[in-house]
N, CA and C atoms as an extended XYZ file, in Angstrom:
420
Properties=species:S:1:pos:R:3:atomname:S:1:resname:S:1:resid:I:1 pbc="F F F"
N      -103.245      -30.363      -21.101 N   UNK     1
C      -102.805      -31.754      -21.094 CA  UNK     1
C      -101.885      -32.012      -22.263 C   UNK     1
N      -100.707      -32.616      -21.986 N   UNK     2
C       -99.743      -32.855      -23.094 CA  UNK     2
C      -100.324      -33.839      -24.116 C   UNK     2
N       -99.987      -33.543      -25.366 N   UNK     3
C      -100.471      -34.391      -26.438 CA  UNK     3
C       -99.668      -35.677      -26.498 C   UNK     3
N      -100.323      -36.806      -26.575 N   UNK     4
C       -99.641      -38.115      -26.638 CA  UNK     4
C       -99.332      -38.421      -28.098 C   UNK     4
N       -98.105      -38.853      -28.331 N   UNK     5
C       -97.747      -39.284      -29.685 CA  UNK     5
C       -97.499      -40.748      -29.667 C   UNK     5
N       -97.749      -41.340      -30.768 N   UNK     6
C       -97.608      -42.806      -30.849 CA  UNK     6
C       -96.124      -43.193      -30.834 C   UNK     6
N       -95.903      -44.436      -30.505 N   UNK     7
C       -94.562      -45.004      -30.478 CA  UNK     7
C       -93.935      -44.974      -31.861 C   UNK     7
N       -94.756      -45.235      -32.865 N   UNK     8
C       -94.254      -45.276      -34.248 CA  UNK     8
C       -93.691      -43.868      -34.626 C   UNK     8
N       -94.422      -42.816      -34.237 N   UNK     9
C       -93.960      -41.468      -34.547 CA  UNK     9
C       -92.653      -41.180      -33.857 C   UNK     9
N       -92.531      -41.545      -32.605 N   UNK    10
C       -91.292      -41.329      -31.864 CA  UNK    10
C       -90.089      -42.057      -32.510 C   UNK    10
N       -90.365      -43.340      -32.876 N   UNK    11
C       -89.332      -44.080      -33.559 CA  UNK    11
C       -88.934      -43.448      -34.856 C   UNK    11
N       -89.908      -42.972      -35.628 N   UNK    12
C       -89.644      -42.274      -36.876 CA  UNK    12
C       -88.747      -41.058      -36.654 C   UNK    12
N       -89.132      -40.188      -35.723 N   UNK    13
C       -88.376      -38.977      -35.474 CA  UNK    13
C       -86.942      -39.288      -35.037 C   UNK    13
N       -86.749      -40.191      -34.104 N   UNK    14
C       -85.401      -40.499      -33.655 CA  UNK    14
C       -84.587      -41.208      -34.739 C   UNK    14
N       -85.227      -42.065      -35.501 N   UNK    15
C       -84.537      -42.789      -36.570 CA  UNK    15
C       -84.014      -41.808      -37.617 C   UNK    15
N       -84.882      -40.892      -38.083 N   UNK    16
C       -84.424      -39.928      -39.086 CA  UNK    16
C       -83.453      -38.914      -38.540 C   UNK    16
N       -83.539      -38.617      -37.274 N   UNK    17
C       -82.548      -37.763      -36.647 CA  UNK    17
C       -81.182      -38.438      -36.677 C   UNK    17
N       -81.140      -39.714      -36.317 N   UNK    18
C       -79.916      -40.504      -36.323 CA  UNK    18
C       -79.390      -40.606      -37.749 C   UNK    18
N       -80.253      -40.876      -38.695 N   UNK    19
C       -79.789      -41.027      -40.089 CA  UNK    19
C       -79.169      -39.738      -40.545 C   UNK    19
N       -79.804      -38.586      -40.285 N   UNK    20
C       -79.277      -37.325      -40.659 CA  UNK    20
C       -77.901      -37.056      -40.009 C   UNK    20
N       -77.804      -37.374      -38.741 N   UNK    21
C       -76.555      -37.184      -38.032 CA  UNK    21
C       -75.438      -38.081      -38.609 C   UNK    21
N       -75.775      -39.307      -38.903 N   UNK    22
C       -74.793      -40.226      -39.468 CA  UNK    22
C       -74.330      -39.706      -40.845 C   UNK    22
N       -75.215      -39.191      -41.680 N   UNK    23
C       -74.815      -38.647      -42.961 CA  UNK    23
C       -73.871      -37.442      -42.804 C   UNK    23
N       -74.188      -36.591      -41.879 N   UNK    24
C       -73.350      -35.406      -41.647 CA  UNK    24
C       -71.985      -35.832      -41.131 C   UNK    24
N       -71.957      -36.734      -40.181 N   UNK    25
C       -70.694      -37.192      -39.626 CA  UNK    25
C       -69.857      -37.931      -40.685 C   UNK    25
N       -70.470      -38.806      -41.434 N   UNK    26
C       -69.781      -39.566      -42.483 CA  UNK    26
C       -69.208      -38.603      -43.532 C   UNK    26
N       -69.996      -37.670      -44.044 N   UNK    27
C       -69.504      -36.698      -45.011 CA  UNK    27
C       -68.361      -35.875      -44.462 C   UNK    27
N       -68.466      -35.462      -43.200 N   UNK    28
C       -67.417      -34.627      -42.608 CA  UNK    28
C       -66.148      -35.458      -42.424 C   UNK    28
N       -66.275      -36.667      -41.954 N   UNK    29
C       -65.088      -37.545      -41.779 CA  UNK    29
C       -64.399      -37.753      -43.105 C   UNK    29
N       -65.173      -38.000      -44.165 N   UNK    30
C       -64.558      -38.250      -45.472 CA  UNK    30
C       -63.843      -37.008      -45.975 C   UNK    30
N       -64.444      -35.788      -45.721 N   UNK    31
C       -63.788      -34.550      -46.086 CA  UNK    31
C       -62.449      -34.397      -45.361 C   UNK    31
N       -62.453      -34.676      -44.080 N   UNK    32
C       -61.204      -34.574      -43.297 CA  UNK    32
C       -60.175      -35.574      -43.815 C   UNK    32
N       -60.624      -36.768      -44.131 N   UNK    33
C       -59.722      -37.789      -44.694 CA  UNK    33
C       -59.155      -37.334      -45.997 C   UNK    33
N       -59.974      -36.724      -46.856 N   UNK    34
C       -59.524      -36.247      -48.147 CA  UNK    34
C       -58.506      -35.133      -47.964 C   UNK    34
N       -58.718      -34.216      -47.038 N   UNK    35
C       -57.807      -33.150      -46.792 CA  UNK    35
C       -56.468      -33.666      -46.211 C   UNK    35
N       -56.539      -34.636      -45.319 N   UNK    36
C       -55.295      -35.209      -44.771 CA  UNK    36
C       -54.485      -35.880      -45.852 C   UNK    36
N       -55.142      -36.627      -46.722 N   UNK    37
C       -54.445      -37.306      -47.825 CA  UNK    37
C       -53.810      -36.267      -48.785 C   UNK    37
N       -54.510      -35.165      -49.011 N   UNK    38
C       -54.009      -34.192      -49.986 CA  UNK    38
C       -52.869      -33.345      -49.432 C   UNK    38
N       -52.883      -33.055      -48.111 N   UNK    39
C       -51.919      -32.086      -47.618 CA  UNK    39
C       -50.954      -32.642      -46.598 C   UNK    39
N       -51.291      -33.701      -45.871 N   UNK    40
C       -50.396      -34.234      -44.844 CA  UNK    40
C       -49.769      -35.548      -45.281 C   UNK    40
N       -50.597      -36.509      -45.630 N   UNK    41
C       -50.125      -37.835      -46.025 CA  UNK    41
C       -50.165      -37.938      -47.530 C   UNK    41
N       -49.270      -37.182      -48.185 N   UNK    42
C       -49.312      -37.054      -49.673 CA  UNK    42
C       -48.933      -38.356      -50.374 C   UNK    42
N       -48.285      -39.300      -49.745 N   UNK    43
C       -47.921      -40.536      -50.389 CA  UNK    43
C       -49.044      -41.545      -50.365 C   UNK    43
N       -50.118      -41.258      -49.603 N   UNK    44
C       -51.222      -42.210      -49.441 CA  UNK    44
C       -51.961      -42.440      -50.781 C   UNK    44
N       -51.911      -41.491      -51.672 N   UNK    45
C       -52.641      -41.578      -52.936 CA  UNK    45
C       -51.724      -41.926      -54.127 C   UNK    45
N       -50.499      -42.318      -53.865 N   UNK    46
C       -49.623      -42.675      -54.952 CA  UNK    46
C       -50.122      -43.827      -55.818 C   UNK    46
N       -50.651      -44.895      -55.196 N   UNK    47
C       -51.188      -45.991      -56.069 CA  UNK    47
C       -52.284      -45.532      -57.020 C   UNK    47
N       -53.149      -44.599      -56.586 N   UNK    48
C       -54.217      -44.111      -57.416 CA  UNK    48
C       -53.674      -43.349      -58.636 C   UNK    48
N       -52.556      -42.668      -58.437 N   UNK    49
C       -51.940      -41.924      -59.554 CA  UNK    49
C       -51.506      -42.878      -60.630 C   UNK    49
N       -51.058      -44.085      -60.252 N   UNK    50
C       -50.574      -45.052      -61.217 CA  UNK    50
C       -51.702      -45.892      -61.780 C   UNK    50
N       -52.581      -46.400      -60.908 N   UNK    51
C       -53.630      -47.353      -61.285 CA  UNK    51
C       -54.772      -46.756      -62.074 C   UNK    51
N       -55.019      -45.480      -61.968 N   UNK    52
C       -56.199      -44.900      -62.578 CA  UNK    52
C       -56.008      -44.493      -64.045 C   UNK    52
N       -55.037      -45.052      -64.709 N   UNK    53
C       -54.868      -44.782      -66.125 CA  UNK    53
C       -55.649      -45.823      -66.913 C   UNK    53
N       -56.410      -45.351      -67.899 N   UNK    54
C       -57.161      -46.253      -68.745 CA  UNK    54
C       -56.388      -46.401      -70.053 C   UNK    54
N       -56.448      -47.542      -70.607 N   UNK    55
C       -55.671      -47.831      -71.834 CA  UNK    55
C       -56.615      -48.002      -73.002 C   UNK    55
N       -56.178      -47.495      -74.139 N   UNK    56
C       -56.937      -47.603      -75.356 CA  UNK    56
C       -56.944      -49.043      -75.792 C   UNK    56
N       -58.111      -49.529      -76.143 N   UNK    57
C       -58.170      -50.960      -76.493 CA  UNK    57
C       -57.595      -51.216      -77.866 C   UNK    57
N       -56.352      -51.464      -77.951 N   UNK    58
C       -55.666      -51.781      -79.243 CA  UNK    58
C       -55.439      -53.277      -79.264 C   UNK    58
N       -55.768      -53.960      -80.358 N   UNK    59
C       -55.541      -55.409      -80.419 CA  UNK    59
C       -54.066      -55.775      -80.392 C   UNK    59
N       -53.226      -54.877      -80.853 N   UNK    60
C       -51.769      -55.149      -80.932 CA  UNK    60
C       -51.031      -53.833      -80.511 C   UNK    60
N       -49.776      -53.940      -80.205 N   UNK    61
C       -49.004      -52.731      -79.893 CA  UNK    61
C       -49.097      -51.741      -81.089 C   UNK    61
N       -49.177      -50.470      -80.796 N   UNK    62
C       -49.386      -49.450      -81.830 CA  UNK    62
C       -48.258      -49.438      -82.853 C   UNK    62
N       -47.074      -49.760      -82.407 N   UNK    63
C       -45.933      -49.761      -83.315 CA  UNK    63
C       -46.150      -50.842      -84.407 C   UNK    63
N       -46.660      -51.977      -84.007 N   UNK    64
C       -46.962      -53.056      -84.977 CA  UNK    64
C       -48.041      -52.663      -85.947 C   UNK    64
N       -49.038      -51.936      -85.418 N   UNK    65
C       -50.144      -51.509      -86.280 CA  UNK    65
C       -49.637      -50.475      -87.297 C   UNK    65
N       -48.751      -49.547      -86.822 N   UNK    66
C       -48.170      -48.590      -87.770 CA  UNK    66
C       -47.338      -49.213      -88.843 C   UNK    66
N       -46.648      -50.298      -88.503 N   UNK    67
C       -45.786      -50.976      -89.518 CA  UNK    67
C       -46.666      -51.714      -90.566 C   UNK    67
N       -47.908      -52.013      -90.232 N   UNK    68
C       -48.783      -52.700      -91.184 CA  UNK    68
C       -49.248      -51.791      -92.342 C   UNK    68
N       -49.134      -50.487      -92.177 N   UNK    69
C       -49.613      -49.577      -93.205 CA  UNK    69
C       -48.857      -49.787      -94.510 C   UNK    69
N       -47.620      -50.216      -94.434 N   UNK    70
C       -46.810      -50.362      -95.621 CA  UNK    70
C       -46.960      -51.780      -96.260 C   UNK    70
N       -47.789      -52.595      -95.641 N   UNK    71
C       -47.989      -53.975      -96.143 CA  UNK    71
C       -48.768      -53.923      -97.451 C   UNK    71
N       -48.172      -54.492      -98.475 N   UNK    72
C       -48.798      -54.427      -99.803 CA  UNK    72
C       -49.969      -55.397      -99.914 C   UNK    72
N       -50.102      -56.334      -98.999 N   UNK    73
C       -51.224      -57.310      -99.081 CA  UNK    73
C       -52.519      -56.700      -98.601 C   UNK    73
N       -52.513      -55.514      -98.022 N   UNK    74
C       -53.721      -54.864      -97.543 CA  UNK    74
C       -54.412      -54.098      -98.647 C   UNK    74
N       -55.719      -54.065      -98.613 N   UNK    75
C       -56.456      -53.267      -99.568 CA  UNK    75
C       -56.410      -51.782      -99.184 C   UNK    75
N       -56.888      -50.967     -100.077 N   UNK    76
C       -56.882      -49.519      -99.817 CA  UNK    76
C       -57.782      -49.195      -98.586 C   UNK    76
N       -58.927      -49.856      -98.506 N   UNK    77
C       -59.823      -49.654      -97.407 CA  UNK    77
C       -59.176      -50.097      -96.076 C   UNK    77
N       -58.470      -51.172      -96.072 N   UNK    78
C       -57.795      -51.628      -94.856 CA  UNK    78
C       -56.707      -50.637      -94.400 C   UNK    78
N       -55.975      -50.153      -95.368 N   UNK    79
C       -54.924      -49.144      -95.064 CA  UNK    79
C       -55.587      -47.857      -94.531 C   UNK    79
N       -56.689      -47.449      -95.154 N   UNK    80
C       -57.420      -46.281      -94.704 CA  UNK    80
C       -57.930      -46.472      -93.282 C   UNK    80
N       -58.447      -47.664      -93.001 N   UNK    81
C       -58.922      -47.963      -91.632 CA  UNK    81
C       -57.757      -47.941      -90.627 C   UNK    81
N       -56.618      -48.477      -91.030 N   UNK    82
C       -55.469      -48.457      -90.147 CA  UNK    82
C       -55.016      -47.021      -89.867 C   UNK    82
N       -54.998      -46.196      -90.911 N   UNK    83
C       -54.613      -44.786      -90.691 CA  UNK    83
C       -55.610      -44.080      -89.801 C   UNK    83
N       -56.870      -44.350      -89.970 N   UNK    84
C       -57.898      -43.728      -89.113 CA  UNK    84
C       -57.741      -44.221      -87.662 C   UNK    84
N       -57.441      -45.492      -87.494 N   UNK    85
C       -57.283      -46.043      -86.154 CA  UNK    85
C       -56.075      -45.383      -85.480 C   UNK    85
N       -54.993      -45.238      -86.195 N   UNK    86
C       -53.787      -44.634      -85.653 CA  UNK    86
C       -54.050      -43.149      -85.308 C   UNK    86
N       -54.791      -42.455      -86.160 N   UNK    87
C       -55.134      -41.056      -85.892 CA  UNK    87
C       -56.009      -40.969      -84.623 C   UNK    87
N       -57.014      -41.852      -84.516 N   UNK    88
C       -57.876      -41.856      -83.348 CA  UNK    88
C       -57.093      -42.166      -82.085 C   UNK    88
N       -56.143      -43.112      -82.205 N   UNK    89
C       -55.343      -43.515      -81.037 CA  UNK    89
C       -54.466      -42.311      -80.575 C   UNK    89
N       -53.880      -41.593      -81.495 N   UNK    90
C       -53.030      -40.482      -81.104 CA  UNK    90
C       -53.855      -39.340      -80.512 C   UNK    90
N       -55.078      -39.092      -81.050 N   UNK    91
C       -55.959      -38.120      -80.431 CA  UNK    91
C       -56.347      -38.523      -79.020 C   UNK    91
N       -56.626      -39.826      -78.856 N   UNK    92
C       -56.974      -40.326      -77.536 CA  UNK    92
C       -55.791      -40.152      -76.570 C   UNK    92
N       -54.559      -40.446      -77.050 N   UNK    93
C       -53.377      -40.283      -76.186 CA  UNK    93
C       -53.231      -38.798      -75.754 C   UNK    93
N       -53.468      -37.859      -76.648 N   UNK    94
C       -53.387      -36.444      -76.297 CA  UNK    94
C       -54.418      -36.096      -75.213 C   UNK    94
N       -55.682      -36.520      -75.420 N   UNK    95
C       -56.707      -36.242      -74.415 CA  UNK    95
C       -56.390      -36.955      -73.106 C   UNK    95
N       -55.905      -38.165      -73.177 N   UNK    96
C       -55.608      -38.945      -71.957 CA  UNK    96
C       -54.465      -38.273      -71.162 C   UNK    96
N       -53.494      -37.724      -71.825 N   UNK    97
C       -52.385      -37.100      -71.139 CA  UNK    97
C       -52.803      -35.820      -70.386 C   UNK    97
N       -53.923      -35.217      -70.737 N   UNK    98
C       -54.363      -33.997      -70.102 CA  UNK    98
C       -55.229      -34.242      -68.886 C   UNK    98
N       -55.640      -35.473      -68.692 N   UNK    99
C       -56.573      -35.807      -67.586 CA  UNK    99
C       -55.761      -36.052      -66.331 C   UNK    99
N       -56.154      -35.410      -65.224 N   UNK   100
C       -55.567      -35.657      -63.927 CA  UNK   100
C       -56.541      -36.526      -63.149 C   UNK   100
N       -56.319      -37.823      -63.155 N   UNK   101
C       -57.279      -38.760      -62.545 CA  UNK   101
C       -57.390      -38.585      -61.050 C   UNK   101
N       -56.292      -38.219      -60.382 N   UNK   102
C       -56.364      -38.001      -58.940 CA  UNK   102
C       -57.231      -36.831      -58.624 C   UNK   102
N       -57.097      -35.712      -59.314 N   UNK   103
C       -57.943      -34.541      -59.059 CA  UNK   103
C       -59.399      -34.862      -59.376 C   UNK   103
N       -59.620      -35.629      -60.459 N   UNK   104
C       -60.953      -36.018      -60.806 CA  UNK   104
C       -61.565      -36.884      -59.714 C   UNK   104
N       -60.797      -37.816      -59.175 N   UNK   105
C       -61.270      -38.683      -58.098 CA  UNK   105
C       -61.598      -37.880      -56.854 C   UNK   105
N       -60.763      -36.923      -56.524 N   UNK   106
C       -60.971      -36.051      -55.372 CA  UNK   106
C       -62.264      -35.234      -55.543 C   UNK   106
N       -62.486      -34.708      -56.744 N   UNK   107
C       -63.699      -33.906      -56.958 CA  UNK   107
C       -64.954      -34.774      -56.867 C   UNK   107
N       -64.885      -36.001      -57.356 N   UNK   108
C       -66.033      -36.905      -57.235 CA  UNK   108
C       -66.326      -37.201      -55.757 C   UNK   108
N       -65.232      -37.448      -55.005 N   UNK   109
C       -65.378      -37.720      -53.594 CA  UNK   109
C       -65.915      -36.502      -52.837 C   UNK   109
N       -65.424      -35.324      -53.174 N   UNK   110
C       -65.893      -34.099      -52.527 CA  UNK   110
C       -67.383      -33.865      -52.817 C   UNK   110
N       -67.781      -34.114      -54.037 N   UNK   111
C       -69.164      -33.957      -54.454 CA  UNK   111
C       -70.052      -34.939      -53.623 C   UNK   111
N       -69.622      -36.153      -53.490 N   UNK   112
C       -70.363      -37.133      -52.733 CA  UNK   112
C       -70.474      -36.711      -51.254 C   UNK   112
N       -69.350      -36.228      -50.702 N   UNK   113
C       -69.346      -35.824      -49.320 CA  UNK   113
C       -70.232      -34.626      -49.080 C   UNK   113
N       -70.212      -33.663      -49.952 N   UNK   114
C       -71.108      -32.516      -49.838 CA  UNK   114
C       -72.572      -32.904      -49.957 C   UNK   114
N       -72.856      -33.859      -50.838 N   UNK   115
C       -74.252      -34.329      -50.971 CA  UNK   115
C       -74.738      -34.949      -49.650 C   UNK   115
N       -73.850      -35.756      -49.037 N   UNK   116
C       -74.220      -36.360      -47.725 CA  UNK   116
C       -74.482      -35.299      -46.693 C   UNK   116
N       -73.649      -34.283      -46.641 N   UNK   117
C       -73.844      -33.233      -45.659 CA  UNK   117
C       -75.103      -32.384      -45.974 C   UNK   117
N       -75.313      -32.063      -47.248 N   UNK   118
C       -76.459      -31.248      -47.625 CA  UNK   118
C       -77.790      -32.006      -47.402 C   UNK   118
N       -77.799      -33.329      -47.479 N   UNK   119
C       -78.989      -34.084      -47.232 CA  UNK   119
C       -79.120      -34.327      -45.716 C   UNK   119
N       -78.006      -34.703      -45.083 N   UNK   120
C       -78.036      -35.073      -43.675 CA  UNK   120
C       -78.312      -33.947      -42.719 C   UNK   120
N       -77.710      -32.779      -42.954 N   UNK   121
C       -77.865      -31.675      -42.015 CA  UNK   121
C       -79.315      -31.177      -41.867 C   UNK   121
N       -80.010      -30.905      -42.993 N   UNK   122
C       -81.439      -30.487      -42.836 CA  UNK   122
C       -82.299      -31.621      -42.217 C   UNK   122
N       -81.995      -32.882      -42.609 N   UNK   123
C       -82.743      -34.014      -42.054 CA  UNK   123
C       -82.575      -34.058      -40.569 C   UNK   123
N       -81.319      -33.929      -40.094 N   UNK   124
C       -81.057      -33.945      -38.658 CA  UNK   124
C       -81.716      -32.768      -37.932 C   UNK   124
N       -81.454      -31.547      -38.462 N   UNK   125
C       -81.936      -30.329      -37.807 CA  UNK   125
C       -83.468      -30.297      -37.701 C   UNK   125
N       -84.147      -30.705      -38.777 N   UNK   126
C       -85.596      -30.685      -38.793 CA  UNK   126
C       -86.163      -31.665      -37.781 C   UNK   126
N       -85.740      -32.900      -37.825 N   UNK   127
C       -86.284      -33.895      -36.905 CA  UNK   127
C       -85.884      -33.669      -35.480 C   UNK   127
N       -84.633      -33.204      -35.252 N   UNK   128
C       -84.234      -32.960      -33.873 CA  UNK   128
C       -84.981      -31.728      -33.310 C   UNK   128
N       -85.288      -30.765      -34.144 N   UNK   129
C       -86.090      -29.600      -33.731 CA  UNK   129
C       -87.441      -30.003      -33.287 C   UNK   129
N       -88.100      -30.884      -33.990 N   UNK   130
C       -89.405      -31.406      -33.613 CA  UNK   130
C       -89.327      -32.125      -32.263 C   UNK   130
N       -88.318      -32.954      -32.115 N   UNK   131
C       -88.164      -33.698      -30.862 CA  UNK   131
C       -87.964      -32.704      -29.685 C   UNK   131
N       -87.144      -31.679      -29.865 N   UNK   132
C       -86.892      -30.726      -28.802 CA  UNK   132
C       -88.139      -29.952      -28.442 C   UNK   132
N       -88.908      -29.521      -29.443 N   UNK   133
C       -90.158      -28.766      -29.192 CA  UNK   133
C       -91.155      -29.634      -28.435 C   UNK   133
N       -91.282      -30.880      -28.856 N   UNK   134
C       -92.215      -31.769      -28.161 CA  UNK   134
C       -91.781      -32.098      -26.766 C   UNK   134
N       -90.437      -32.228      -26.564 N   UNK   135
C       -89.917      -32.507      -25.240 CA  UNK   135
C       -90.167      -31.293      -24.313 C   UNK   135
N       -89.995      -30.072      -24.823 N   UNK   136
C       -90.246      -28.874      -24.029 CA  UNK   136
C       -91.683      -28.742      -23.640 C   UNK   136
N       -92.591      -29.058      -24.613 N   UNK   137
C       -94.039      -28.998      -24.386 CA  UNK   137
C       -94.448      -29.995      -23.305 C   UNK   137
N       -93.869      -31.148      -23.362 N   UNK   138
C       -94.276      -32.220      -22.406 CA  UNK   138
C       -93.722      -31.941      -21.005 C   UNK   138
N       -92.632      -31.114      -20.894 N   UNK   139
C       -92.099      -30.791      -19.593 CA  UNK   139
C       -92.889      -29.730      -18.890 C   UNK   139
N       -93.623      -28.931      -19.652 N   UNK   140
C       -94.413      -27.820      -19.101 CA  UNK   140
C       -95.647      -28.285      -18.401 C   UNK   140
């Protein structure tokens, strides 16, 4: 005699199967979108290349700050602080110039997409396998 399963269990199995499938499909679609943007529609990411620059929080333009170093009204500590600020700013500019924000964004997106696929695929396969086994048993 076939084993009867509750409605709640059936809903659970189908729900998690659907969730797993949605995660796999979403991650795959995003990967395809990422590949199309990178290799076919290369102008699609132009705004990100421009907008993703972060700016060092300087209260005034750096040229104005550099000109203050020669101000005789400043104390030695203030001049030392200005020199340290300018040094830090130039180090930040060097580091900032080496960062490829578009590549960084693509890698974050790829990581997220892989995570969705790695979670969704086993979730889907496991629950769908249970449903198939139970369906085969009930048909016999």
